C-alpha positions in Angstrom: 0.0 0.1 0.0 1.2 3.4 -0.9 2.4 5.6 2.0 1.6 9.1 3.1 3.3 11.0 6.1 0.9 13.4 8.1 2.8 15.7 10.5 0.4 17.0 13.0 -0.1 18.8 16.4 -1.7 21.9 18.0 -1.3 25.5 16.7 1.9 27.1 17.6 3.7 23.8 18.2 6.7 24.4 15.7 5.4 22.3 12.7 5.8 24.8 9.8 9.5 25.4 10.0 10.3 21.7 10.5 7.8 20.8 7.6 9.9 22.7 5.3 13.1 20.8 6.1 11.4 17.7 6.2 10.0 18.3 2.8 13.3 19.3 1.4 15.2 16.2 2.8 12.7 14.0 1.3 12.5 15.9 -2.0 8.8 16.2 -1.9 5.7 18.8 -1.4 3.5 19.9 1.3 -0.5 19.3 1.5 -1.8 21.7 4.1 -4.4 20.4 6.6 -5.4 23.7 7.9 -9.1 24.5 7.4 -8.5 28.4 7.3 -5.2 28.6 5.2 -7.4 27.5 2.2 -8.6 31.1 2.1 -7.1 33.9 0.3 -6.2 37.1 1.9 -6.2 35.5 5.3 -2.5 35.3 5.8 -1.6 36.8 9.0 -4.1 35.4 11.4 -3.9 31.9 10.0 -0.1 31.9 10.2 0.4 30.8 6.6 3.9 29.6 5.5 5.7 32.8 4.5 6.5 33.7 0.8 10.1 32.3 1.2 8.9 29.2 2.7 6.6 28.5 -0.1 9.1 29.2 -2.7 11.6 27.0 -1.1 8.9 24.0 -1.1 5.8 23.7 -3.1 2.5 23.8 -0.9 -0.9 22.6 -2.1 -4.2 23.5 -0.1 -3.2 27.2 0.6 -5.0 30.1 -1.0 -7.5 28.0 -3.1 -10.8 29.7 -2.5 -11.9 33.2 -1.7 -13.6 34.2 1.6 -16.8 34.7 0.1 -16.8 30.8 -1.0 -18.0 27.8 1.3 -15.6 25.0 1.6 -16.4 21.6 3.2 -14.2 18.7 4.4 -15.7 16.7 1.7 -14.3 19.3 -0.7 -11.0 19.1 0.9 -10.7 15.3 0.4 -11.9 15.4 -3.3 -9.2 18.1 -4.1 -6.2 16.5 -2.2 -6.7 12.9 -3.6 -5.6 13.9 -7.1 -2.5 15.8 -5.6 -1.7 12.5 -3.6 -1.9 10.4 -6.5 0.1 12.9 -8.5 3.0 12.9 -5.9 3.0 9.3 -5.8 3.2 8.7 -9.7 6.4 11.1 -9.6 7.9 8.8 -6.9 7.6 11.2 -3.8 6.1 10.7 -0.7 3.2 13.1 0.0 3.7 15.0 3.3 0.2 16.3 4.8 1.0 19.0 7.6 -1.5 20.7 9.7 -3.8 20.9 13.0 -7.3 20.7 11.7 -8.5 17.6 13.3 -11.4 17.2 11.1 -9.3 17.3 7.8 -6.8 14.7 9.2 -9.8 12.5 10.5 -11.2 12.8 7.0 -8.0 11.7 5.4 -7.4 8.7 7.8 -10.8 7.5 8.7 -13.0 8.9 6.3 -15.6 11.6 6.5 -19.4 11.9 5.6 -19.9 15.4 4.3 -23.8 15.3 3.7 -26.0 17.9 2.0 -24.5 21.5 1.8 -25.6 23.7 5.0 -29.1 25.3 4.4 -28.9 28.2 6.8 -32.6 28.9 6.7 -33.3 25.6 7.8 -30.9 25.8 10.6 -32.2 29.3 11.9 -35.8 27.7 11.8 -34.4 24.8 13.8 -32.4 27.1 16.3 -35.8 29.3 16.8 -37.5 25.8 17.9 -34.9 25.2 20.3 -35.1 28.6 21.8 -38.8 28.3 22.1 -38.5 24.8 23.8 -35.0 23.7 25.0 -34.3 19.8 24.5 -36.7 19.9 21.7 -34.4 19.1 19.0 -32.5 16.3 20.6 -36.0 14.7 21.4 -36.9 15.1 17.6 -33.6 13.6 16.7 -34.1 10.6 18.9 -37.3 10.1 17.2 -36.1 10.0 13.4 -32.5 8.9 13.8 -32.0 7.3 17.4 -28.6 6.1 16.2 -27.1 9.5 15.4 -28.6 10.9 18.6 -26.8 8.1 20.7 -23.7 9.7 19.4 -24.2 13.3 20.1 -24.4 14.8 23.7 -27.8 16.2 24.3 -26.3 19.8 24.7 -24.2 19.9 21.6 -26.8 21.9 19.6 -24.5 22.5 16.7 -24.2 18.5 15.9 -27.8 18.0 16.7 -28.9 20.7 14.0 -26.4 19.5 11.4 -27.8 15.8 12.1 -31.2 17.0 11.7 -30.5 19.1 8.6 -28.9 15.7 6.9 -32.1 14.0 7.9 -34.5 16.3 6.6 -32.7 17.1 3.5 -31.5 13.6 2.4 -34.8 12.1 3.4 -32.8 9.3 5.1 -31.2 8.8 8.4 -27.6 10.4 8.9 -26.6 7.3 10.9 -27.2 5.1 7.8 -25.6 7.5 5.3 -22.6 7.7 7.6 -22.2 4.0 7.8 -22.7 3.5 3.9 -20.7 6.5 2.3 -17.8 7.1 5.2 -14.4 5.5 3.8 -10.9 6.3 4.5 -8.3 7.1 1.8 -6.6 4.0 0.6 -3.0 4.6 1.9 -0.8 3.5 4.8 -0.4 6.6 6.9 2.8 7.3 8.8 1.6 9.8 11.5 4.0 12.0 13.5 2.7 14.4 16.4 4.6 17.0 17.8 3.6 18.2 21.5 5.0 20.6 24.1 4.8 21.2 27.8 1.6 23.1 28.0 2.7 26.1 29.6 5.5 26.7 27.2 3.2 26.0 24.3 0.9 28.8 25.7 3.6 31.4 26.0 4.6 30.8 22.4 1.1 31.1 21.2 0.7 34.4 23.1 4.1 35.8 21.6 2.9 34.5 18.3 -0.4 36.6 18.8 1.5 39.5 19.6 3.5 39.3 16.4 0.4 38.9 14.4 -1.0 42.3 15.8 2.2 44.2 15.1 2.2 42.5 11.4 -1.1 44.0 10.5 -3.9 41.4 11.7 -6.3 44.6 12.1 -6.0 45.8 8.9 -6.4 42.2 7.4 -9.6 41.7 9.4 -10.9 45.2 8.3 -10.0 44.0 4.4 -11.6 40.8 5.1 -14.9 42.3 6.4 -14.9 44.6 3.4 -15.2 41.4 1.2 -18.3 40.4 2.7 -17.3 36.8 3.4 -18.9 33.5 3.9 -19.8 33.0 7.6 -16.9 30.5 8.3 -13.9 32.7 7.9 -15.3 35.2 10.1 -15.5 32.5 13.0 -11.8 32.1 12.9 -10.1 32.8 16.0 -8.5 36.3 15.6 -10.8 37.5 13.1 -14.0 37.0 15.2 -12.6 38.7 18.1 -11.1 41.8 16.1 -14.5 42.0 14.0 -16.3 42.3 17.4 -14.0 45.1 18.3 -14.6 47.0 15.0 -18.4 46.8 15.6 -18.1 48.2 19.0 -18.9 45.3 21.2 -15.4 45.1 22.8 -12.5 47.0 23.1 -9.1 46.3 21.3 -7.4 45.0 24.4 -10.1 42.8 25.3 -10.3 41.3 21.7 -6.6 40.6 21.9 -7.1 39.0 25.3 -9.8 36.9 23.8 -7.7 35.9 21.0 -5.3 34.5 23.3 -7.3 32.6 25.6 -9.3 31.4 22.6 -6.3 30.2 21.0 -5.2 28.4 24.3 -8.6 26.8 24.3 -8.2 25.6 20.7 -4.9 24.0 21.1 -6.5 22.1 24.1 -9.3 20.8 21.9 -6.8 19.9 19.2 -5.1 17.5 21.6 -8.6 16.0 22.3 -9.1 15.7 18.7 -5.7 13.7 18.2 -6.1 11.3 21.1 -8.9 9.8 19.0 -6.3 9.5 16.0 -4.7 6.1 16.4 -1.3 5.0 15.5 0.4 8.4 16.1 4.4 8.4 16.9 4.4 11.4 19.7 7.6 13.7 19.8 7.9 15.6 22.8 9.6 19.1 21.3 9.6 21.0 24.8 12.6 23.2 25.1 13.4 23.1 21.4 12.9 26.5 19.6 14.9 25.9 16.4 13.2 24.2 13.6 16.5 22.2 13.0 16.3 20.6 16.2 12.4 19.7 15.7 13.3 18.5 12.2 16.1 16.1 13.8 13.7 14.5 16.3 11.3 13.9 13.3 13.7 12.3 11.4 14.9 10.0 14.1 11.1 9.1 14.3 10.9 8.3 10.7 14.0 6.0 10.7 
């Protein structure tokens, strides 16, 4: 079976610099697994690889859609599959790098994308839940008990999506998932980077300070001007600064929230990756040079 390397880990852990060195050592190209780096014009807040890094190594799945366009995990899979096949045909080992757990799960375990989002239906369902708390979960229990059994009764977002799939497809979501969810047919070599939490959080906060000084505020202002799809403005960093620009919070509060929410996101990423089997974890605590991290990755690959 053909092999694919996945380099994963939480935001700010040190994947980017080490991945450039790894790709050059393996004479290959990088496939990004970051759900926000796909958007054009969202550069600073998503910590995209620099122009120099992208000129050193060919990157895929970066700057592929405008923020006004919706993009799903299903589209991600359909887009990267020919890229992986092309790299294999050239005798290159595909290298997937990123921290979006949903994208990595879609690659290694498959994903059911289902019908596209219906915002009118979602708002109608949410209004029903607001009128009577718990009504949506009770409805899901009635029409798709197997799906309901896998969802927490307080997870409104997932309950709404399950009902949306059932109502739009006229079939149970659980049945569709079982029938249509298939992993990509490769042997995955999974390398995970981790750090001591306090060190990681300190690095995250320093990076956010750099983002602000590098022009994140202007980037958000330009994004708002383009009237983007809902998803980009929900990204950490963009959401908080947009709230500041609308007068809801101060800039100091926005920056504080960005740091807090990014720390929480890193914690959620660890939770995602715990569900992923077969990861070779490398503790890079105390390593602040990309060459050091790269060296440890090469040892793990050997």
